[in-house]
Biopython code that builds the backbone (N, CA, C, O; Angstrom):
import numpy as np
from Bio.PDB.StructureBuilder import StructureBuilder

atoms = [
    (1, "MET", "N", (43.897, 12.079, 35.737)),
    (1, "MET", "CA", (42.518, 12.865, 35.438)),
    (1, "MET", "C", (41.752, 12.060, 36.108)),
    (1, "MET", "O", (42.023, 10.868, 36.257)),
    (2, "PRO", "N", (40.642, 12.667, 36.613)),
    (2, "PRO", "CA", (39.324, 12.090, 36.984)),
    (2, "PRO", "C", (38.299, 11.984, 35.796)),
    (2, "PRO", "O", (38.006, 12.697, 34.836)),
    (3, "ILE", "N", (37.797, 10.505, 36.405)),
    (3, "ILE", "CA", (36.456, 10.250, 35.478)),
    (3, "ILE", "C", (35.341, 10.556, 35.941)),
    (3, "ILE", "O", (35.074, 10.456, 37.138)),
    (4, "TYR", "N", (34.349, 11.068, 34.851)),
    (4, "TYR", "CA", (32.873, 11.855, 35.325)),
    (4, "TYR", "C", (31.941, 10.790, 35.046)),
    (4, "TYR", "O", (32.267, 9.813, 34.372)),
    (5, "GLU", "N", (30.899, 10.932, 35.496)),
    (5, "GLU", "CA", (29.525, 9.878, 35.267)),
    (5, "GLU", "C", (28.892, 11.417, 34.450)),
    (5, "GLU", "O", (29.118, 12.590, 34.747)),
    (6, "PHE", "N", (28.301, 11.016, 33.683)),
    (6, "PHE", "CA", (26.855, 11.936, 33.524)),
    (6, "PHE", "C", (25.873, 11.479, 32.567)),
    (6, "PHE", "O", (26.249, 10.579, 31.816)),
    (7, "GLN", "N", (24.697, 11.908, 32.437)),
    (7, "GLN", "CA", (23.799, 11.592, 32.237)),
    (7, "GLN", "C", (22.704, 12.269, 31.242)),
    (7, "GLN", "O", (21.910, 13.122, 31.638)),
    (8, "CYS", "N", (22.738, 11.935, 30.311)),
    (8, "CYS", "CA", (21.599, 12.794, 29.066)),
    (8, "CYS", "C", (20.536, 13.307, 29.617)),
    (8, "CYS", "O", (19.830, 12.381, 30.015)),
    (9, "LYS", "N", (19.983, 14.515, 29.878)),
    (9, "LYS", "CA", (18.781, 14.918, 30.208)),
    (9, "LYS", "C", (17.589, 14.428, 29.128)),
    (9, "LYS", "O", (16.411, 14.179, 29.387)),
    (10, "LYS", "N", (18.207, 14.376, 27.967)),
    (10, "LYS", "CA", (16.902, 14.091, 26.538)),
    (10, "LYS", "C", (16.740, 12.578, 26.323)),
    (10, "LYS", "O", (15.691, 12.180, 25.817)),
    (11, "CYS", "N", (17.756, 11.655, 26.690)),
    (11, "CYS", "CA", (17.481, 10.567, 26.420)),
    (11, "CYS", "C", (17.838, 9.535, 27.400)),
    (11, "CYS", "O", (17.722, 8.316, 27.272)),
    (12, "ARG", "N", (18.381, 10.336, 28.597)),
    (12, "ARG", "CA", (18.728, 9.455, 30.127)),
    (12, "ARG", "C", (19.739, 8.451, 30.169)),
    (12, "ARG", "O", (19.841, 7.654, 31.102)),
    (13, "ASN", "N", (20.751, 8.486, 28.823)),
    (13, "ASN", "CA", (21.739, 7.632, 28.750)),
    (13, "ASN", "C", (22.988, 8.262, 29.689)),
    (13, "ASN", "O", (23.529, 9.367, 29.714)),
    (14, "GLU", "N", (23.179, 7.005, 30.453)),
    (14, "GLU", "CA", (24.136, 7.442, 31.210)),
    (14, "GLU", "C", (26.202, 7.220, 30.868)),
    (14, "GLU", "O", (26.608, 6.061, 30.950)),
    (15, "PHE", "N", (26.976, 8.035, 30.621)),
    (15, "PHE", "CA", (28.022, 7.484, 30.236)),
    (15, "PHE", "C", (29.029, 8.352, 31.312)),
    (15, "PHE", "O", (28.635, 9.149, 32.164)),
    (16, "GLU", "N", (30.674, 7.902, 30.977)),
    (16, "GLU", "CA", (31.734, 8.282, 31.328)),
    (16, "GLU", "C", (32.843, 9.106, 30.506)),
    (16, "GLU", "O", (33.349, 8.867, 29.410)),
    (17, "VAL", "N", (33.061, 10.250, 31.490)),
    (17, "VAL", "CA", (34.148, 10.827, 30.502)),
    (17, "VAL", "C", (35.096, 11.402, 31.388)),
    (17, "VAL", "O", (34.910, 12.062, 32.411)),
    (18, "LEU", "N", (36.405, 10.950, 30.686)),
    (18, "LEU", "CA", (37.722, 11.785, 31.430)),
    (18, "LEU", "C", (38.241, 13.057, 31.164)),
    (18, "LEU", "O", (38.713, 13.307, 30.054)),
    (19, "PHE", "N", (38.204, 13.931, 32.106)),
    (19, "PHE", "CA", (38.389, 14.708, 31.947)),
    (19, "PHE", "C", (39.798, 15.653, 32.430)),
    (19, "PHE", "O", (40.053, 15.400, 33.607)),
    (20, "ARG", "N", (40.728, 16.626, 31.854)),
    (20, "ARG", "CA", (41.273, 17.508, 32.430)),
    (20, "ARG", "C", (41.419, 18.413, 33.796)),
    (20, "ARG", "O", (40.414, 19.092, 33.585)),
    (21, "SER", "N", (41.734, 18.733, 34.572)),
    (21, "SER", "CA", (41.063, 19.476, 35.251)),
    (21, "SER", "C", (40.868, 20.655, 34.786)),
    (21, "SER", "O", (40.094, 21.439, 35.335)),
    (22, "SER", "N", (41.506, 20.929, 33.770)),
    (22, "SER", "CA", (41.171, 22.285, 32.639)),
    (22, "SER", "C", (40.097, 22.307, 32.138)),
    (22, "SER", "O", (39.589, 23.413, 31.949)),
    (23, "ASP", "N", (39.395, 21.137, 31.758)),
    (23, "ASP", "CA", (38.403, 21.368, 30.899)),
    (23, "ASP", "C", (36.827, 20.771, 31.435)),
    (23, "ASP", "O", (35.936, 20.482, 30.636)),
    (24, "GLU", "N", (36.671, 20.642, 33.108)),
    (24, "GLU", "CA", (36.047, 20.401, 34.365)),
    (24, "GLU", "C", (34.625, 21.352, 33.778)),
    (24, "GLU", "O", (33.589, 20.810, 33.393)),
    (25, "LYS", "N", (34.766, 22.325, 33.799)),
    (25, "LYS", "CA", (33.334, 23.350, 32.844)),
    (25, "LYS", "C", (32.862, 23.046, 31.845)),
    (25, "LYS", "O", (31.786, 23.540, 31.506)),
    (26, "LEU", "N", (33.488, 22.182, 31.102)),
    (26, "LEU", "CA", (32.824, 21.801, 29.585)),
    (26, "LEU", "C", (31.370, 20.764, 30.308)),
    (26, "LEU", "O", (31.273, 20.257, 31.426)),
    (27, "LYS", "N", (30.414, 20.749, 29.150)),
    (27, "LYS", "CA", (29.423, 19.845, 29.375)),
    (27, "LYS", "C", (30.065, 19.077, 27.950)),
    (27, "LYS", "O", (30.525, 19.510, 26.893)),
    (28, "PRO", "N", (29.830, 17.677, 28.533)),
    (28, "PRO", "CA", (30.033, 16.937, 27.197)),
    (28, "PRO", "C", (28.507, 16.761, 26.174)),
    (28, "PRO", "O", (27.407, 17.314, 26.194)),
    (29, "ALA", "N", (29.055, 15.840, 25.443)),
    (29, "ALA", "CA", (27.771, 15.670, 24.578)),
    (29, "ALA", "C", (27.490, 14.338, 24.711)),
    (29, "ALA", "O", (28.454, 13.575, 24.776)),
    (30, "CYS", "N", (26.487, 13.930, 24.761)),
    (30, "CYS", "CA", (25.652, 12.748, 24.906)),
    (30, "CYS", "C", (26.011, 11.419, 23.778)),
    (30, "CYS", "O", (25.233, 11.417, 22.824)),
    (31, "PRO", "N", (27.001, 10.373, 23.751)),
    (31, "PRO", "CA", (27.598, 9.638, 22.813)),
    (31, "PRO", "C", (26.174, 9.078, 22.228)),
    (31, "PRO", "O", (26.400, 8.359, 21.254)),
    (32, "VAL", "N", (25.026, 9.167, 22.469)),
    (32, "VAL", "CA", (24.473, 8.292, 21.873)),
    (32, "VAL", "C", (23.196, 9.119, 20.942)),
    (32, "VAL", "O", (22.815, 8.640, 19.874)),
    (33, "CYS", "N", (22.606, 10.416, 21.509)),
    (33, "CYS", "CA", (21.820, 11.528, 21.070)),
    (33, "CYS", "C", (22.496, 12.527, 20.638)),
    (33, "CYS", "O", (21.941, 13.240, 19.802)),
    (34, "LYS", "N", (23.855, 12.863, 21.069)),
    (34, "LYS", "CA", (24.654, 13.856, 20.738)),
    (34, "LYS", "C", (24.125, 15.719, 21.291)),
    (34, "LYS", "O", (24.245, 16.851, 20.823)),
    (35, "SER", "N", (23.522, 15.077, 22.535)),
    (35, "SER", "CA", (22.820, 16.479, 23.139)),
    (35, "SER", "C", (23.723, 16.787, 24.036)),
    (35, "SER", "O", (24.335, 15.877, 24.597)),
    (36, "LYS", "N", (24.001, 18.246, 24.370)),
    (36, "LYS", "CA", (24.935, 18.442, 25.311)),
    (36, "LYS", "C", (23.840, 19.141, 26.721)),
    (36, "LYS", "O", (24.185, 19.849, 27.666)),
    (37, "ASN", "N", (22.851, 18.750, 26.464)),
    (37, "ASN", "CA", (22.017, 18.947, 27.876)),
    (37, "ASN", "C", (22.245, 17.739, 28.650)),
    (37, "ASN", "O", (21.633, 16.680, 28.513)),
    (38, "THR", "N", (23.252, 18.006, 29.543)),
    (38, "THR", "CA", (23.891, 16.410, 30.331)),
    (38, "THR", "C", (24.170, 17.062, 31.641)),
    (38, "THR", "O", (24.568, 18.226, 31.656)),
    (39, "ARG", "N", (23.975, 16.342, 32.822)),
    (39, "ARG", "CA", (24.340, 16.707, 33.993)),
    (39, "ARG", "C", (25.473, 15.647, 34.632)),
    (39, "ARG", "O", (25.513, 14.467, 34.284)),
    (40, "LYS", "N", (26.434, 16.264, 35.667)),
    (40, "LYS", "CA", (27.240, 15.578, 36.415)),
    (40, "LYS", "C", (26.499, 14.764, 37.303)),
    (40, "LYS", "O", (25.593, 15.310, 37.932)),
    (41, "MET", "N", (26.769, 13.276, 37.509)),
    (41, "MET", "CA", (25.928, 12.722, 38.262)),
    (41, "MET", "C", (26.881, 12.175, 39.565)),
    (41, "MET", "O", (27.898, 11.638, 39.126)),
    (42, "MET", "N", (26.828, 12.172, 40.791)),
    (42, "MET", "CA", (27.341, 11.572, 41.716)),
    (42, "MET", "C", (27.658, 10.714, 41.343)),
    (42, "MET", "O", (26.889, 10.021, 40.676)),
    (43, "SER", "N", (29.251, 10.244, 41.643)),
    (43, "SER", "CA", (29.576, 9.064, 41.731)),
    (43, "SER", "C", (30.123, 8.179, 42.833)),
    (43, "SER", "O", (31.037, 8.626, 43.526)),
    (44, "ALA", "N", (29.537, 6.685, 43.108)),
    (44, "ALA", "CA", (29.778, 5.893, 43.942)),
    (44, "ALA", "C", (31.433, 5.892, 43.995)),
    (44, "ALA", "O", (32.278, 6.339, 43.219)),
    (45, "PHE", "N", (31.507, 5.289, 45.083)),
    (45, "PHE", "CA", (33.271, 5.045, 44.825)),
    (45, "PHE", "C", (33.330, 3.513, 45.608)),
    (45, "PHE", "O", (32.241, 3.273, 46.128)),
    (46, "ALA", "N", (34.213, 2.559, 45.791)),
    (46, "ALA", "CA", (34.319, 1.363, 46.248)),
    (46, "ALA", "C", (34.973, 1.749, 47.389)),
    (46, "ALA", "O", (36.109, 2.144, 47.129)),
    (47, "GLY", "N", (34.726, 1.781, 48.413)),
    (47, "GLY", "CA", (35.571, 1.443, 49.593)),
    (47, "GLY", "C", (35.457, 0.175, 50.917)),
    (47, "GLY", "O", (34.521, -0.316, 51.549)),
    (48, "GLY", "N", (36.463, 0.052, 50.910)),
    (48, "GLY", "CA", (36.824, -1.376, 51.815)),
    (48, "GLY", "C", (36.775, -1.482, 52.858)),
    (48, "GLY", "O", (36.958, -0.520, 53.604)),
    (49, "LYS", "N", (36.547, -2.512, 53.226)),
    (49, "LYS", "CA", (36.648, -2.716, 54.832)),
    (49, "LYS", "C", (37.755, -3.539, 55.370)),
    (49, "LYS", "O", (38.133, -4.641, 54.972)),
    (50, "SER", "N", (38.235, -2.778, 56.396)),
    (50, "SER", "CA", (39.351, -3.442, 56.690)),
    (50, "SER", "C", (39.402, -4.630, 57.272)),
    (50, "SER", "O", (38.416, -4.989, 57.916)),
    (51, "GLY", "N", (40.407, -5.379, 57.183)),
    (51, "GLY", "CA", (40.567, -7.057, 57.481)),
    (51, "GLY", "C", (42.013, -7.547, 57.473)),
    (51, "GLY", "O", (42.999, -6.812, 57.413)),
    (52, "CYS", "N", (42.017, -8.701, 57.532)),
    (52, "CYS", "CA", (43.704, -9.083, 57.697)),
    (52, "CYS", "C", (44.254, -9.407, 56.475)),
    (52, "CYS", "O", (43.527, -10.026, 55.698)),
    (53, "THR", "N", (45.405, -9.122, 56.121)),
    (53, "THR", "CA", (45.820, -8.829, 55.257)),
    (53, "THR", "C", (46.248, -10.532, 54.491)),
    (53, "THR", "O", (46.236, -10.837, 53.298)),
    (54, "SER", "N", (46.505, -11.166, 55.384)),
    (54, "SER", "CA", (47.019, -12.687, 54.911)),
    (54, "SER", "C", (45.928, -13.401, 54.121)),
    (54, "SER", "O", (46.120, -14.469, 53.541)),
    (55, "CYS", "N", (44.799, -12.757, 54.136)),
    (55, "CYS", "CA", (43.970, -14.214, 53.419)),
    (55, "CYS", "C", (43.195, -13.021, 52.482)),
    (55, "CYS", "O", (43.325, -11.807, 52.641)),
    (56, "ALA", "N", (42.118, -13.895, 51.176)),
    (56, "ALA", "CA", (41.251, -13.375, 50.271)),
    (56, "ALA", "C", (40.230, -12.478, 50.706)),
    (56, "ALA", "O", (39.774, -12.790, 51.806)),
    (57, "ALA", "N", (39.720, -11.444, 50.177)),
    (57, "ALA", "CA", (38.552, -11.063, 50.201)),
    (57, "ALA", "C", (37.438, -11.897, 50.305)),
    (57, "ALA", "O", (36.645, -11.723, 51.230)),
    (58, "THR", "N", (37.291, -12.679, 49.573)),
    (58, "THR", "CA", (36.504, -13.570, 49.334)),
    (58, "THR", "C", (36.076, -14.617, 50.450)),
    (58, "THR", "O", (34.948, -15.063, 50.657)),
    (59, "SER", "N", (37.409, -14.930, 51.200)),
    (59, "SER", "CA", (37.290, -16.080, 52.171)),
    (59, "SER", "C", (37.487, -15.662, 53.240)),
    (59, "SER", "O", (37.615, -16.542, 54.091)),
    (60, "CYS", "N", (37.619, -14.059, 53.785)),
    (60, "CYS", "CA", (38.115, -13.585, 55.174)),
    (60, "CYS", "C", (37.164, -13.748, 55.949)),
    (60, "CYS", "O", (35.999, -13.482, 55.655)),
    (61, "SER", "N", (37.643, -14.325, 57.319)),
    (61, "SER", "CA", (36.364, -14.503, 58.443)),
    (61, "SER", "C", (36.318, -12.733, 58.964)),
    (61, "SER", "O", (35.424, -12.289, 59.684)),
    (62, "THR", "N", (37.109, -12.164, 58.593)),
    (62, "THR", "CA", (37.096, -10.709, 59.309)),
    (62, "THR", "C", (35.920, -9.808, 58.741)),
    (62, "THR", "O", (35.372, -8.954, 59.438)),
    (63, "THR", "N", (35.628, -10.022, 57.631)),
    (63, "THR", "CA", (34.554, -9.350, 56.804)),
    (63, "THR", "C", (33.235, -9.235, 56.910)),
    (63, "THR", "O", (32.599, -8.610, 56.061)),
]
sb = StructureBuilder()
sb.init_structure("model")
sb.init_model(0)
sb.init_chain("A")
sb.init_seg("    ")
for serial, (resi, resn, name, xyz) in enumerate(atoms, 1):
    if name == "N":
        sb.init_residue(resn, " ", resi, " ")
    sb.init_atom(name, np.array(xyz, "f"), 0.0, 1.0, " ", f" {name:<3s}", serial, name[0])
structure = sb.get_structure()
């Protein structure tokens, strides 16, 4: 199940919702003000750089 990020248009609160694919059309209520006037945000994702597999990410000389 994907996690979607939403922002409330009323109070500007940002929150995450775990959705089943059949629920994707639903608009969740804001957990702060309970408004259903929310919008789905573009989510950032963590993309990694390729490097050597034998060293830790914080000390790798190839990153």
